[in-house]
C-alpha positions, 0 to 999 in steps of 0.5 A: 208173167206180166200184169197184162199176161196175168189177164189172159185167161178167166179163171173157171174151175172146170177149166183147170184141167190137163186137157183144158191146158193142152188145147189152149197151148195148141191153139195158141201155137197151131202145133199139137205134138207134145212128145211122149206123155210122161209129163202128163201124170205129173201135170194132173198131179199138180193140177190136183194138188194145187186146186185141193191143197194150195188155197190159192187166190183168184190172182194165184189160180189165174197166174197158175193156169197162164204158167201151165199153158205157157209151159205146154206151149213150150213143150210144143215149140221144143218137140217142133224144133227137135223135129225140124233140126233132129241133129240136135240130139247129136250135140254132145253134152260132155262131162257136165259140172252140177252144183248141188247140196242144201238151198241157202248153202252158197249155191247161187254165188258159186254158181255165178263165181264159176260162171266166169271161167272161160271154160264153162258155160252156165245156163242163163236165166232168160235161156232156162225161161225160154229155151226155144228156138235155139239161140244163135251165137252171133245174137246171144248177148242181144237175144229178143227173148232177154227183153221179154224175161227182163219184163217178167222179173220186173213184175215178180219184183214188183209183186213181191220186193223182199224177194231181192233180198233173198235171191235176186236174179236178172235175165242174164245171170246164171240161174237154176235148172228148174225152168227146164224141169218144169217143162216136164211139170217135174221140179220141186220149185213148185213147192216153193211157189204153192203148198202141193204135199201131195204133188211132192210126195208123189214126185219124190217117189217117181222115176225121173229118168224121163224128166232128166232125159227131156232136161238133156234135150233142152240143154242140146237145143241151147248148146248145139250151135255153139262151140263145145263147152262144159256146161256149168248147172246148179240146182239144190233139187238135184240132190234128191234124184242123183240116180237119175242125173247120173243115169242120164249124165253118167260122166258128171262132176259134182260139187256138194255144198254144205251149210249148218241146217240152223241157218238153212231151215229157217232161210228157206221158210222165210224164201217160201213165204216170199214166193207164196204170198204172190200166189196164196191167200195166207201164207201159214207161217206156222205150217212151213217150219215143220214141212221144211224140217222134214224135206230138206232133211229127206233131201239130205238122206237121199243125196248121202245114200247115193254118195255113199253107195256110188263111191266112184262119183267124181265129187267134191264137198264144199262148206258155205263158210269156204265159199264165202271166205275164200272162194277162189281157193275152194273153187281151185281145190275142187277143179284139182279133185275133179280134174277140170282146167282152171282159167288162169284169170279167174281170181281177178274175175272172182275178186272184181265180181265181188267187189261189185256184188257185195253180200246184203247189196239189196237189204239184209235177209231177216228171219227167225225160228219162231215165226215158222213154228221152229226152235233151234233145238228141233233143227239141231236134234233133226239133223244131228246125223248130218252135222256129224257126217259133214262136220268138216264142212260146217 
């Protein structure tokens, strides 16, 4: 989203409806097939929750409308691509590697280090933001979408400079899967941007298999022209929906990262505040602590329940401290347990990357409990079961 893009629409509350958004998207693309309507309920729930709970500023409403129309345009273009090239759906997605776990637990640095391995293909930031048309191997490094995404990221950094201290990215960086799930309007990233508790409650209880199936189609669009490589994918939110993930990707390999929640909870609150300040009239810091205390713990329980019920999952647990202190040895051990080939030059690549990308290069991410209505004791009590169960990784 650029400043000029945010002025494309004049916000009228009566036009903030799924039907109005779909009409605008169809008109701009001159396309009308959105695929199956599994996304529609999610879009309607998100709109209701934003209008009734998020307390968005005028700027936030403009951005929200633009975001929804852009997403619907992507759905139209995805369906058009799949109809034009039906062979896309024959593209294999074999034994993809997923990184999940608590947010702020080292998943980003782990994803970027794993992506240095020549056997793996990461999902790049520009790919998850604009996945169609199918990229060409000959022009992949200089795809014109890269420049468009650079503009969007520059606008985002200008709007909220503190984000660089929390989660800095670039158009060519490996990135989370949230953008692809956003094209089904089924992403937990919405609760970072907006206060939408009703939408999040609905999303937590809905069937996520259609969203994962649509996500797989997008991966196929991105990879069908390329020599086959194992996808390396990452999102902390996957831990909420491991059953759906394994239904769509039954041969998936999973690395599950852990970190002491006393660090994770306030850090997540701080990240949320930084994002919401772009959209909302006020960030309600005092409400973020109790909210994330509940949400993150629920995700831990859901992930632990699936792992316990499916003892045969190819899965490796990894602690944040080991990711930071001994990244190559940790990755080597994970690959050995998961039966994955290891790039013989990976250790050198990791050392070079870490030398060029030192922690806190863009400033230190600072936060405390009290500003979010929390105490360390409250976090310790709520996560006692988690710290006991996964103590060896904390």
